[in-house]
C-alpha positions in Angstrom: 121.8 174.8 55.6 118.2 174.8 54.6 117.2 177.2 51.8 113.5 177.8 51.0 112.4 176.7 47.6 111.1 180.2 46.7 114.5 181.7 47.5 116.3 179.2 45.4 113.9 179.7 42.5 114.4 183.5 42.6 118.2 183.1 42.7 118.2 180.7 39.7 115.7 182.8 37.8 117.7 186.0 38.4 121.0 184.4 37.3 119.4 182.8 34.3 117.8 186.1 33.2 121.0 188.0 33.6 123.1 185.4 31.7 120.7 184.5 28.9 118.8 187.8 28.5 115.5 186.5 27.0 112.9 189.1 26.0 110.5 190.0 28.8 107.5 189.0 26.7 108.9 185.5 26.5 109.4 185.3 30.2 105.8 186.5 30.8 104.4 184.0 28.3 106.3 181.1 29.9 105.2 182.1 33.5 101.6 182.6 32.6 101.5 179.5 30.4 103.0 177.4 33.1 100.6 178.7 35.7 97.6 178.0 33.4 98.9 174.6 32.4 99.4 173.6 36.1 95.8 174.3 36.8 94.4 172.6 33.7 93.1 169.1 33.2 96.4 168.2 31.6 98.4 168.6 34.9 98.0 165.0 36.0 99.4 163.8 32.6 102.4 166.2 32.7 103.3 165.5 36.4 105.0 162.1 35.9 107.1 163.6 33.0 108.5 166.3 35.3 109.6 163.8 38.0 
């Protein structure tokens, strides 16, 4: 069975949010910060660390 990555991320994110209950501002900061970091000049330096 092939599951699209976006569907798996939504499922894991929803379960994680329901189980851990972080504040919404923290979720927003992490999402916006990750988006900005991925498009920055530091992205090539971080990429090998995440693999």
